[in-house]
C-alpha angles and dihedrals in degrees: 000000000000090000090054092051091049091051092050092047090047092050092048091048093050091047093051092046091051091048092051092047093049091049092049093049092046092048091049098048099032107036119176112280094252090056098044115113116258091207130020143130095021096307140093112231136193100020095195092054090047092052090048091051089050090054095241117177124228096260091045090049092054092051093044095048090050090052092047091051092048091048094049092049089053097048093042089058092047091048092050090051091047091050089054091054092045091053090048089050091053090048090052091050091050094046118111089237108025114211107232092199091051091049092050091047091053092046090050092048092049091048091051091049092049089052090050090050091053093046091047091050093051091047089050092055091046090053090047090051089066091059098045131071114241090257092050091049091050090051091047092052090049088056090048090051089049091050090049091045093239116152129213092270094054129081121236100224 
């Protein structure tokens, strides 16, 4: 009888521990939206929350979201093209007889696309600047620095 009670207590204990652990992990990795970071790990998250924190008005938000959608469509296309060249570069490296000219062509194409991504990003921020107040733009750039893990003593570009 004692052995049976111990088994039941052990099973209940393990079940509760697992439940607490699962809850802790879920809360850590999936915090409520209002507690999610706006910027972390090199990315801006939750654009609507970011705009709310920046104090953006309704008309500003509409303009800004249109610009963000246009920008993401542009960089998604550039990234897809870059991924194609990266895959071709890997194929060249893995080939029995790698083609040096093909490798150089893919490296050049990737470099050109990376330059276009940088130019597109800077143009995007310059277009956004027209929709933000100076204070909002300063706050946005602070969030960008935080996302890029750049401190006050560093430069952004």
